C-alpha positions as CSV (number, residue, x, y, z in Angstrom):
1,M,16.0,5.5,-24.9
2,T,12.8,3.9,-26.1
3,V,11.1,1.6,-23.6
4,A,9.1,-1.1,-25.3
5,P,5.9,-2.2,-23.8
6,P,5.8,-5.6,-22.2
7,P,4.6,-8.3,-24.7
8,A,1.0,-9.2,-24.2
9,S,0.4,-12.7,-22.9
10,P,-1.0,-15.1,-25.6
11,H,-3.8,-15.9,-23.2
12,T,-4.9,-12.3,-22.5
13,Q,-6.0,-9.4,-24.6
14,P,-3.8,-6.3,-24.6
15,T,-5.1,-3.3,-22.8
16,E,-6.4,-0.4,-24.7
17,E,-3.2,1.6,-24.0
18,E,-1.0,-1.4,-25.1
19,A,-3.0,-1.7,-28.3
20,L,-2.6,2.0,-29.0
21,R,1.2,1.9,-28.5
22,M,1.5,-1.2,-30.8
23,R,-0.1,0.9,-33.6
24,L,2.4,3.8,-33.2
25,T,5.1,4.3,-35.7
26,P,8.7,3.9,-34.3
27,A,9.3,7.6,-34.6
28,T,6.1,8.5,-32.6
29,A,6.8,5.7,-30.0
30,Q,10.3,7.3,-29.5
31,R,8.8,10.7,-29.0
32,V,6.2,9.3,-26.5
33,A,9.0,7.6,-24.6
34,L,10.9,10.9,-24.5
35,F,8.1,12.9,-23.0
36,R,6.5,10.1,-20.9
37,P,9.5,8.2,-19.6
38,R,8.7,4.9,-17.9
39,T,10.6,2.6,-15.5
40,P,8.9,-0.8,-16.0
41,L,9.6,-3.8,-13.8
42,D,10.2,-7.3,-15.0
43,R,6.9,-9.1,-14.6
44,A,8.5,-12.5,-14.8
45,T,10.8,-12.0,-11.8
46,L,8.7,-9.5,-9.8
47,T,8.4,-10.2,-6.0
48,L,5.8,-8.3,-3.9
49,S,6.7,-7.8,-0.3
50,V,3.5,-7.8,1.7
51,L,3.9,-5.9,5.0
52,I,1.3,-7.0,7.5
53,P,1.1,-5.2,10.8
54,V,-1.0,-7.2,13.3
55,Y,-2.5,-6.5,16.7
56,N,-5.0,-8.8,18.2
57,E,-6.3,-10.3,15.0
58,R,-6.2,-14.0,16.0
59,D,-9.5,-14.8,14.2
60,T,-8.7,-13.1,10.8
61,I,-4.9,-13.4,10.3
62,G,-5.2,-16.9,8.7
63,I,-8.0,-15.8,6.4
64,I,-6.0,-12.7,5.1
65,L,-3.0,-14.9,4.5
66,D,-5.1,-17.3,2.4
67,L,-6.3,-14.3,0.4
68,V,-2.8,-13.0,0.0
69,R,-1.5,-16.4,-1.2
70,A,-4.4,-16.7,-3.7
71,T,-3.2,-13.7,-5.7
72,P,-1.4,-14.2,-9.0
73,V,1.9,-12.7,-7.9
74,T,5.0,-13.9,-6.2
75,T,4.9,-12.7,-2.6
76,E,7.2,-12.2,0.3
77,I,4.9,-12.2,3.3
78,I,6.3,-10.3,6.3
79,V,4.2,-10.1,9.5
80,V,5.0,-8.0,12.5
81,D,3.0,-8.8,15.6
82,D,2.7,-5.6,17.7
83,C,2.7,-7.4,21.1
84,S,-0.8,-8.9,20.7
85,T,-2.5,-10.1,23.9
86,D,-5.2,-12.4,22.4
87,G,-3.0,-15.3,21.3
88,T,-2.3,-13.9,17.8
89,G,1.5,-14.3,18.4
90,E,1.1,-18.1,19.0
91,V,-1.1,-18.4,15.9
92,L,1.5,-16.6,13.8
93,E,4.3,-18.9,15.1
94,S,2.3,-21.9,13.9
95,L,1.6,-20.2,10.5
96,L,5.4,-19.5,10.2
97,A,6.2,-23.1,10.9
98,A,3.7,-24.2,8.3
99,G,5.3,-22.0,5.6
100,R,2.3,-19.6,5.3
101,V,4.4,-16.7,6.5
102,H,7.9,-16.1,5.2
103,K,9.2,-13.7,7.9
104,L,7.8,-13.0,11.4
105,H,8.9,-10.4,13.9
106,R,7.2,-10.1,17.3
107,Q,7.5,-6.7,19.0
108,P,8.5,-7.0,22.7
109,L,6.3,-3.9,23.4
110,N,3.2,-2.5,21.7
111,R,4.6,0.4,19.7
112,G,1.8,1.0,17.1
113,K,1.0,0.4,13.4
114,G,3.7,2.8,12.1
115,A,6.5,1.1,14.0
116,A,5.3,-2.3,12.9
117,I,5.3,-1.2,9.2
118,R,8.8,0.3,9.5
119,Q,10.0,-3.0,11.0
120,A,8.4,-5.0,8.2
121,L,9.8,-2.7,5.6
122,S,13.3,-3.1,7.0
123,M,12.9,-6.9,6.4
124,S,11.6,-6.6,2.9
125,T,13.5,-7.4,-0.4
126,G,10.7,-7.1,-3.1
127,E,10.7,-4.9,-6.1
128,I,7.3,-3.6,-4.8
129,V,6.1,-3.3,-1.2
130,V,2.4,-3.0,-0.2
131,V,0.9,-2.6,3.3
132,Q,-1.9,-5.1,4.1
133,D,-4.0,-4.8,7.2
134,A,-5.1,-8.1,8.8
135,D,-8.7,-7.2,9.6
136,L,-10.3,-8.1,6.2
137,E,-11.3,-4.5,5.4
138,Y,-9.0,-4.5,2.3
139,D,-9.1,-7.2,-0.3
140,P,-5.9,-8.4,-2.0
141,A,-8.1,-9.2,-5.1
142,D,-7.7,-5.5,-5.8
143,W,-3.9,-5.8,-6.2
144,P,-3.7,-6.2,-10.0
145,E,-5.1,-2.7,-10.5
146,L,-3.1,-1.3,-7.6
147,L,0.2,-2.7,-8.8
148,E,-0.2,-2.1,-12.6
149,P,0.9,1.6,-12.7
150,I,4.1,0.6,-10.9
151,I,4.8,-2.5,-12.9
152,D,4.4,-0.8,-16.2
153,G,6.6,2.0,-15.1
154,R,4.2,4.9,-14.9
155,A,4.3,5.3,-11.1
156,D,6.7,5.0,-8.2
157,A,3.7,4.6,-5.8
158,C,0.1,3.9,-6.1
159,F,-2.7,4.5,-3.5
160,G,-5.9,2.5,-3.4
161,S,-8.7,5.0,-3.0
162,R,-12.0,4.1,-1.2
163,F,-13.6,7.2,-2.7
164,L,-13.1,6.7,-6.4
165,G,-16.2,4.6,-7.0
166,G,-15.2,1.1,-5.9
167,P,-17.8,-1.0,-4.0
168,H,-17.8,-0.4,-0.2
169,R,-19.7,-1.3,2.8
170,V,-22.0,1.5,4.0
171,L,-20.9,2.6,7.5
172,Y,-20.0,5.7,9.5
173,F,-20.8,9.1,7.9
174,W,-18.5,11.1,10.2
175,H,-15.7,8.7,9.4
176,S,-16.0,9.5,5.7
177,I,-16.1,13.2,6.5
178,G,-13.1,12.9,8.7
179,N,-11.1,11.0,6.1
180,R,-11.9,13.6,3.5
181,M,-10.9,16.5,5.8
182,L,-7.6,14.8,6.6
183,T,-6.9,14.1,2.9
184,M,-7.6,17.8,2.2
185,A,-5.3,18.9,4.9
186,S,-2.6,16.6,3.6
187,N,-3.1,17.8,0.1
188,I,-2.7,21.4,1.2
189,A,0.6,20.5,2.9
190,T,1.9,18.4,0.1
191,D,0.3,20.1,-3.0
192,L,-1.0,16.7,-4.1
193,N,-4.6,16.0,-5.2
194,L,-5.2,12.7,-3.5
195,T,-8.8,11.5,-2.7
196,D,-7.8,9.1,0.1
197,M,-4.6,9.8,2.0
198,E,-5.6,7.6,4.9
199,T,-6.0,4.4,2.8
200,C,-4.1,1.4,4.0
201,Y,-3.4,0.3,0.4
202,K,-0.2,2.2,-0.4
203,A,2.0,0.3,-2.9
204,M,5.5,1.6,-3.6
205,R,8.6,0.6,-5.5
206,G,10.7,-1.3,-3.0
207,D,13.9,0.5,-3.6
208,L,12.2,3.9,-3.0
209,A,10.4,2.7,0.1
210,R,13.6,1.4,1.7
211,R,15.4,4.6,0.8
212,L,12.8,6.6,2.7
213,L,12.9,4.2,5.7
214,P,15.5,6.1,7.7
215,S,13.4,9.3,7.6
216,L,10.2,7.6,8.8
217,T,9.5,8.2,12.5
218,S,5.8,7.8,13.2
219,D,4.9,4.9,15.5
220,R,1.1,4.9,15.3
221,F,-1.4,6.0,12.6
222,G,0.8,9.0,11.8
223,F,2.5,6.7,9.3
224,E,-0.2,7.5,6.6
225,P,0.4,11.3,6.4
226,E,4.1,10.8,7.0
227,I,4.7,8.4,4.1
228,T,2.6,10.6,1.9
229,A,4.6,13.7,2.7
230,R,7.9,11.8,2.2
231,L,6.8,10.5,-1.2
232,A,5.8,14.1,-2.2
233,R,9.1,15.5,-1.0
234,A,10.9,12.8,-3.0
235,G,9.1,13.8,-6.2
236,A,7.6,10.4,-6.5
237,R,5.1,9.8,-9.3
238,I,1.9,8.9,-7.4
239,Y,-1.2,7.3,-8.9
240,E,-4.6,6.4,-7.4
241,V,-6.9,3.6,-8.4
242,P,-10.4,2.7,-7.0
243,I,-10.5,-0.2,-4.5
244,S,-13.3,-2.0,-2.7
245,Y,-13.7,-1.5,1.1
246,A,-15.4,-3.7,3.7
247,G,-15.1,-1.5,6.8
248,R,-15.6,-3.0,10.2
249,T,-17.8,-1.7,13.1
250,Y,-16.3,-1.1,16.5
251,E,-18.1,-4.2,17.7
252,E,-16.3,-6.1,15.0
253,G,-12.9,-4.9,16.2
254,K,-12.3,-1.5,14.5
255,K,-9.6,0.3,16.4
256,I,-9.1,3.8,14.9
257,G,-11.0,6.6,16.5
258,W,-11.3,10.4,16.8
259,R,-8.1,10.7,18.8
260,D,-6.2,9.2,15.9
261,A,-7.8,11.8,13.6
262,V,-6.6,14.6,15.8
263,A,-3.1,13.1,15.9
264,A,-3.1,12.8,12.1
265,L,-3.8,16.6,11.8
266,W,-0.8,17.3,14.1
267,H,1.4,15.0,12.0
268,I,0.3,16.7,8.8
269,A,1.3,20.0,10.2
270,R,4.6,18.6,11.5
271,F,5.5,17.0,8.2
272,R,4.7,20.2,6.3
273,F,7.7,21.8,8.0
274,M,9.9,18.8,8.4
275,P,13.5,19.0,7.2
């Protein structure tokens, strides 16, 4: 079956790839579709489920919600408060009442980022889901490039890489080394060639993500290597795109540390031999 490219908007120029495909003869276009099958999504009806795990982000949660709502895509904003102790939960209740959050779940106990993402994913309905941290390190302005491979049908998942040349704040050398080592270990286990397995920005087709949900078990930062391993096991088409990154210092509230890196290595080994 030939999949026609989405029509270019009269107000935008077609991409180089779209222009090339429009110049193909019908016979060549059919052969391209046969060897490069796509599963495009309807741009006109697309909803993006934004999964926001939150822990003690009272000062930034409102800002990140404004950035999310400013993006040119229909969003379903789902926030899970991981039993914050700084008043974040009360702020979120007011944001929910004001309609700036669509769905809110407050964990009765602190269970970790992975558990919060799983909860948010279980509440999602969108054709695409994306994880968004609330700490302003990742910018929703990068979403158009992150989502495009999924929308046009080339990918089932797309990772936003901090190491593919996007602008980034200059910070900790050993953090970058640790990230690259964890990515290499994950690639060895999954036979992928990612550059940034630990990235927060992982966008996935919603139906695929919800199908994987029952197999996800990690409660803390083991979510990153686990979802990567599950996608690899599922044979998902994974793309990477460069993103910007404004990392925080520990004085500014950064939470992840060397213990999380050690735990991630253990998770990578565990998922390598998972059923």
